C-alpha positions as CSV (number, residue, x, y, z in Angstrom):
1,M,195.5,69.3,127.7
2,A,192.1,68.0,128.5
3,E,190.5,71.3,127.3
4,R,192.4,71.1,124.0
5,R,191.2,67.5,123.5
6,W,187.6,68.6,124.2
7,E,187.9,71.5,121.8
8,Y,189.2,69.2,119.1
9,W,186.3,66.8,119.7
10,A,183.8,69.7,119.6
11,E,185.3,71.0,116.4
12,R,184.9,67.6,114.8
13,T,181.3,67.4,116.0
14,R,180.5,70.9,114.7
15,G,182.1,70.0,111.4
16,G,179.4,67.3,110.8
17,R,181.7,64.3,110.9
18,L,180.1,61.1,112.0
19,P,181.7,59.3,115.0
20,W,182.0,56.0,113.2
21,R,185.3,55.0,114.8
22,S,184.1,55.2,118.3
23,S,180.9,53.5,117.3
24,L,182.8,50.7,115.7
25,L,185.0,50.3,118.8
26,V,181.9,50.0,121.0
27,A,180.5,47.3,118.6
28,V,183.7,45.3,118.6
29,F,184.0,45.5,122.4
30,A,180.4,44.6,123.0
31,Q,180.6,41.5,120.7
32,A,183.9,40.3,122.3
33,A,183.1,41.1,125.9
34,T,179.6,39.6,125.9
35,G,181.0,36.2,124.9
36,W,183.1,36.3,128.1
37,V,180.2,37.6,130.2
38,Q,178.1,34.7,129.1
39,H,180.4,32.3,130.9
40,V,180.1,34.4,134.1
41,Q,176.3,34.4,133.9
42,P,175.3,30.8,133.0
43,G,171.7,31.2,133.9
44,R,171.0,33.7,131.1
45,E,169.9,33.0,127.6
46,P,172.8,32.0,125.2
47,I,173.8,34.7,122.8
48,G,172.4,33.8,119.4
49,A,172.0,35.5,116.0
50,L,169.3,37.8,117.4
51,G,171.4,38.8,120.4
52,R,174.4,39.5,118.2
53,L,172.2,41.6,116.0
54,L,170.9,43.6,118.9
55,L,174.5,44.2,120.1
56,L,175.3,45.6,116.7
57,L,172.2,47.7,116.4
58,G,172.9,49.9,119.4
59,P,176.4,50.9,118.2
60,A,175.1,51.4,114.7
61,L,172.6,54.0,116.1
62,L,175.5,55.7,117.9
63,V,176.9,56.8,114.5
64,L,174.2,59.5,114.4
65,R,174.3,60.5,118.1
66,H,175.7,64.0,117.4
67,R,173.2,64.9,114.7
68,Y,170.1,63.3,116.3
69,P,170.9,62.9,120.0
70,V,167.4,62.4,121.4
71,P,166.1,59.9,118.8
72,V,169.3,58.0,119.0
73,L,169.2,57.8,122.8
74,Y,165.6,56.5,122.8
75,G,166.4,54.1,120.0
76,V,169.4,52.7,121.9
77,C,167.3,52.4,125.1
78,A,164.6,50.5,123.1
79,V,167.2,48.2,121.6
80,T,168.7,47.6,125.1
81,L,165.2,46.8,126.5
82,G,164.7,44.3,123.7
83,Y,168.1,42.7,124.5
84,L,167.1,42.5,128.2
85,A,163.7,41.1,127.3
86,G,165.5,38.3,125.4
87,G,167.1,37.2,128.6
88,Y,170.7,37.8,127.4
89,P,173.6,38.5,129.8
90,Y,174.0,41.8,131.4
91,G,177.2,43.7,130.6
92,P,178.6,45.7,127.6
93,V,175.2,46.3,126.1
94,F,174.8,49.3,128.5
95,L,177.9,51.0,127.1
96,S,175.9,52.2,124.1
97,V,173.3,53.7,126.4
98,A,176.0,55.6,128.3
99,L,177.4,57.1,125.2
100,A,174.0,58.0,123.8
101,C,173.0,59.6,127.1
102,L,176.3,61.6,127.2
103,A,175.7,62.9,123.7
104,A,172.1,64.0,124.6
105,V,173.1,65.7,127.8
106,V,176.0,67.7,126.4
107,S,174.0,68.8,123.4
108,G,171.5,70.4,125.8
109,H,168.7,67.7,125.9
110,R,169.0,67.0,129.6
111,H,165.3,66.3,130.4
112,A,165.1,64.0,127.4
113,A,168.1,62.1,128.6
114,W,166.7,61.7,132.1
115,G,163.4,60.6,130.7
116,A,165.1,58.0,128.4
117,V,167.3,56.5,131.2
118,G,164.3,56.6,133.6
119,A,162.2,54.7,131.0
120,L,165.0,52.1,130.6
121,W,165.2,51.7,134.4
122,A,161.4,51.3,134.6
123,G,161.4,48.8,131.7
124,H,164.1,46.7,133.3
125,L,162.1,46.7,136.6
126,L,159.0,45.6,134.8
127,I,160.8,42.8,132.9
128,G,162.6,41.6,136.0
129,H,159.6,41.5,138.3
130,W,156.5,40.9,136.2
131,L,157.2,40.0,132.5
132,Y,159.9,37.5,133.3
133,R,157.2,34.8,133.4
134,W,156.6,35.0,129.7
135,L,160.2,35.9,128.6
136,P,163.3,33.7,128.2
137,P,165.1,32.0,129.7
138,P,162.5,29.3,130.6
139,G,162.0,28.9,134.3
140,D,163.6,32.2,135.2
141,G,162.6,33.8,138.5
142,P,162.3,37.4,139.5
143,A,165.5,39.5,139.3
144,P,167.3,39.9,142.7
145,W,166.9,43.3,144.3
146,G,170.6,43.5,144.4
147,T,170.6,43.6,140.6
148,E,168.0,46.4,140.7
149,G,170.2,48.3,143.0
150,G,173.1,47.9,140.7
151,I,171.0,49.1,137.7
152,T,169.8,52.1,139.7
153,A,173.3,53.0,140.7
154,W,174.5,52.7,137.1
155,A,171.7,54.9,135.8
156,I,172.5,57.6,138.4
157,A,176.2,57.4,137.7
158,V,175.7,57.7,133.9
159,L,173.4,60.8,134.4
160,A,175.8,62.3,136.9
161,A,178.9,61.8,134.7
162,S,177.0,63.3,131.7
163,E,176.1,66.3,133.7
164,V,179.7,66.8,134.9
165,V,180.9,66.6,131.3
166,R,178.2,69.1,130.3
167,V,179.2,71.6,133.0
168,R,182.9,71.3,132.1
169,R,182.1,71.8,128.5
170,E,180.1,74.9,129.2
171,Q,182.8,76.2,131.4
172,W,185.4,75.7,128.7
173,A,183.2,77.4,126.2
174,R,182.8,80.4,128.5
175,D,186.5,80.5,129.1
176,R,187.2,80.3,125.4
177,A,184.7,83.1,124.7
178,E,186.3,85.2,127.5
179,R,189.8,84.6,126.1
180,K,188.7,85.6,122.6
181,A,186.9,88.7,124.0
182,A,190.0,89.7,126.0
183,E,192.2,89.2,122.9
184,R,189.8,91.4,120.9
185,R,189.9,94.0,123.6
186,R,193.7,93.9,123.7
187,V,193.9,94.3,120.0
188,D,191.5,97.2,120.0
189,E,193.3,98.9,122.9
190,E,196.7,98.5,121.1
191,R,195.1,99.8,117.9
192,L,193.8,102.9,119.7
193,R,197.1,103.4,121.5
194,I,199.0,103.4,118.2
195,A,196.4,105.7,116.7
196,R,196.8,108.1,119.5
197,E,200.6,108.0,119.3
198,L,200.6,108.6,115.5
199,H,198.0,111.4,115.9
200,D,200.0,113.2,118.6
201,V,203.3,112.9,116.8
202,L,202.0,113.9,113.4
203,A,199.5,116.6,114.6
204,H,202.1,118.5,116.5
205,S,204.9,118.2,113.9
206,I,202.7,118.9,110.9
207,S,201.3,122.0,112.7
208,V,204.8,123.3,113.2
209,I,205.7,122.5,109.6
210,N,202.5,124.1,108.3
211,V,203.2,127.3,110.2
212,Q,206.8,127.5,109.2
213,A,206.0,126.7,105.5
214,G,203.6,129.7,105.5
215,V,206.3,131.9,107.0
216,G,208.9,130.6,104.5
217,L,206.6,131.3,101.6
218,A,205.7,134.8,102.8
219,L,209.4,135.8,103.4
220,L,211.0,133.9,100.6
221,D,211.5,137.1,98.5
222,T,211.7,139.8,101.2
223,D,213.7,138.1,103.9
224,P,215.6,135.1,102.6
225,E,217.5,134.5,106.0
226,Q,214.2,134.3,107.9
227,A,212.8,131.9,105.2
228,R,216.0,129.8,105.6
229,T,215.3,129.6,109.4
230,A,211.8,128.5,108.7
231,L,213.0,125.8,106.3
232,T,215.6,124.7,109.0
233,T,212.7,124.4,111.5
234,I,210.7,122.3,109.0
235,K,213.6,120.0,108.5
236,A,214.1,119.5,112.2
237,A,210.4,119.0,112.9
238,S,210.0,116.5,110.0
239,K,213.1,114.6,111.1
240,E,211.8,114.2,114.7
241,A,208.3,113.2,113.4
242,L,209.9,110.6,111.2
243,G,211.9,109.2,114.1
244,E,208.9,108.9,116.4
245,V,206.7,107.4,113.6
246,R,209.5,104.9,112.9
247,Q,209.5,103.9,116.6
248,V,205.8,103.3,116.6
249,L,206.0,101.2,113.4
250,N,208.9,99.2,114.8
251,T,206.6,98.1,117.7
252,L,204.1,96.8,115.1
253,R,206.8,94.8,113.2
254,A,208.2,93.3,116.4
255,P,205.3,93.3,119.0
256,G,207.1,91.1,121.5
257,E,210.3,93.2,121.7
258,A,210.8,96.2,124.0
259,P,211.2,99.6,122.2
260,R,214.8,100.5,121.5
261,A,214.2,104.2,122.3
262,P,212.7,105.5,125.5
263,A,209.2,106.9,125.3
264,P,209.0,110.7,125.5
265,G,208.3,112.3,128.9
266,L,208.2,115.6,130.6
267,D,212.0,115.7,130.6
268,R,211.5,116.8,127.0
269,L,209.3,119.7,127.9
270,P,212.0,122.2,126.9
271,E,212.1,120.6,123.4
272,L,208.3,121.0,123.3
273,V,208.5,124.6,124.2
274,A,211.2,125.2,121.6
275,Q,209.1,123.6,118.9
276,A,206.2,125.7,119.8
277,A,208.4,128.8,119.7
278,S,209.5,127.8,116.2
279,A,205.9,127.9,115.2
280,G,205.5,131.5,116.6
281,L,204.1,130.6,120.0
282,T,205.8,131.9,123.2
283,V,205.3,129.4,126.0
284,S,206.1,130.0,129.7
285,V,206.4,127.1,132.1
286,T,206.1,127.1,135.9
287,G,206.5,124.2,138.2
288,E,208.7,122.2,135.8
289,E,210.5,120.6,138.7
290,Q,207.3,118.9,139.8
291,A,207.5,116.7,136.7
292,R,210.2,114.4,138.1
293,G,209.9,110.9,139.3
294,L,206.9,109.9,137.3
295,S,206.1,106.4,136.2
296,P,206.7,105.9,132.5
297,A,203.0,105.6,131.6
298,T,202.1,108.8,133.5
299,D,205.1,110.6,132.1
300,L,204.2,109.7,128.5
301,A,200.5,110.6,129.0
302,A,201.5,114.0,130.5
303,F,203.9,114.8,127.7
304,R,201.3,113.9,125.0
305,I,198.6,115.9,126.7
306,L,200.8,119.0,126.8
307,Q,201.9,118.4,123.2
308,E,198.3,118.2,122.0
309,A,197.3,121.2,124.1
310,L,200.0,123.4,122.5
311,T,199.2,122.0,119.1
312,N,195.6,123.2,119.5
313,V,196.8,126.6,120.5
314,V,198.9,126.8,117.4
315,R,196.0,125.7,115.2
316,H,193.0,127.3,116.7
317,S,194.0,130.3,118.9
318,G,194.6,133.8,117.8
319,S,197.0,134.2,120.7
320,R,200.7,133.8,120.2
321,T,201.4,133.1,123.9
322,A,200.6,130.1,126.2
323,R,201.3,129.3,129.8
324,I,202.0,125.8,131.2
325,R,201.6,125.2,134.9
326,V,202.7,121.9,136.5
327,T,201.6,121.2,140.0
328,R,201.6,118.2,142.2
329,P,198.8,118.3,144.8
330,L,198.5,115.4,147.1
331,G,198.4,112.1,145.1
332,A,198.0,113.7,141.7
333,L,199.8,115.5,138.9
334,E,198.0,118.6,137.4
335,L,198.8,120.1,134.1
336,Q,197.3,123.4,133.1
337,V,197.6,125.1,129.7
338,D,196.2,128.6,129.1
339,D,196.1,130.9,126.2
340,D,194.5,134.4,126.0
341,G,193.5,134.6,122.4
342,P,190.1,134.1,120.8
343,A,189.5,131.1,118.5
344,T,190.6,131.9,114.9
345,G,187.4,130.3,113.5
346,G,189.2,129.1,110.5
347,D,190.0,125.6,109.2
348,A,193.2,124.6,110.8
349,G,193.4,121.3,109.0
350,G,192.9,119.2,112.2
351,S,191.1,115.9,112.5
352,G,188.9,117.0,115.4
353,T,190.1,114.2,117.6
354,G,192.7,116.2,119.7
355,L,190.5,116.7,122.8
356,I,189.2,113.1,122.5
357,G,192.7,111.8,122.4
358,M,193.7,113.8,125.5
359,R,190.7,112.5,127.4
360,E,191.5,108.9,126.3
361,R,195.1,109.3,127.5
362,A,193.9,110.7,130.9
363,A,191.3,108.1,131.3
364,A,193.9,105.3,130.7
365,Q,195.7,106.7,133.8
366,D,192.3,107.0,135.7
367,G,192.6,110.8,135.3
368,T,190.4,113.5,133.9
369,I,190.6,116.4,131.4
370,E,188.7,119.7,131.6
371,A,188.9,121.8,128.5
372,G,186.9,124.9,127.6
373,P,186.8,128.7,127.4
374,R,187.8,130.7,130.5
375,P,185.4,133.2,132.0
376,D,187.9,136.1,131.3
377,G,188.5,135.0,127.7
378,G,191.0,132.6,126.2
379,F,191.0,128.8,126.6
380,R,192.1,126.4,129.3
381,V,193.1,122.7,129.4
382,L,193.3,121.2,132.9
383,A,194.5,117.6,133.2
384,R,194.6,115.7,136.5
385,L,196.5,112.4,136.6
386,P,196.5,110.4,139.8
387,L,199.9,109.2,141.2
388,T,200.4,106.0,143.1
389,D,204.2,105.8,143.3
390,T,205.6,106.5,146.7
391,G,208.3,109.1,147.3
392,S,206.9,111.5,144.7
393,P,206.8,115.2,145.5
394,G,203.0,114.9,145.9
395,N,203.3,112.4,148.7
396,P,203.5,113.4,152.4
397,A,206.5,111.2,153.0
398,S,208.4,113.0,150.2
399,R,207.4,116.4,151.5
400,K,208.7,115.5,155.0
401,D,212.0,114.5,153.5
402,Q,212.2,117.8,151.7
403,E,211.6,119.7,154.8
């Protein structure tokens, strides 16, 4: 609550509005309270027209304290010294000094504020112990040292309170900046996540559709049944792609709601293999049983990495076979995709961000991706995703249970 109030005050200050309400309140309080203080300090000079004018001049300067904090502070201190030199009662006149000092300190003029308050203290000391002989009230003696101690304590308290407010304000500003930066990072991460999801869904499905469309066109006249099969595959792939895209878009429309359909995982690996087969790619899988018991984030990342790796084989490799090997060494999940064919060298219509997306998915799970040509020819993608959940097949406890 206090932070919101301070932010509201800071917004009003940055907006250039003059704080005339608070200045008017100080002026009214000073005029009213000084009349009462005069009865408590009968030895001081009675408040006259000049004293009332000085009490108004300080709050009048406060109206400009946010725009010109240093000149206003020195002006208020000079007015206050004139008031004290007139022998008028101590009291509410110092409220204007406190507000002017606060405005100067929180605006960054700390040394100027210390200098102005120090000058006011030194001027009061000079008036109370030397110039009093020539100043009203007549017959006045030197100021008691107890009064000097009170003025000194007041000056220190005003400076200390202003510094506390300054520190709190800077802390709130840092917290506000950190919150905004964190929100920007969250928005950027969500945008990248959605972009990766859309890329992975569309790249794989459109690759299958592209291959089957070519098959259908080539066989439309010579083998209508095979062309019909290709069109059926296109229909199934497009339907699945539309469903996954709709799921991603639903998360955008209702960001606070949980997704209605579960995120894909390695339990759908047979579907992935079947889709690749419909695109003319024969895929063999070993170690499929190692893909059980994963956390949802790791499961999704593993599925998308394999999906993108197979998509790249369909697009860029001359081989029509690929091998997937799933292993679970201690504390990690390893996914290896190999193909034996050379790169086609043609334009496959991709965006060029497939490997980047795989690396981003692996990095989000603190994992790594190695992708490149094999020494014996072909291409290999090797992903390593760390596992932290206990009881997984890669953990010693689980192995012991299996034994």
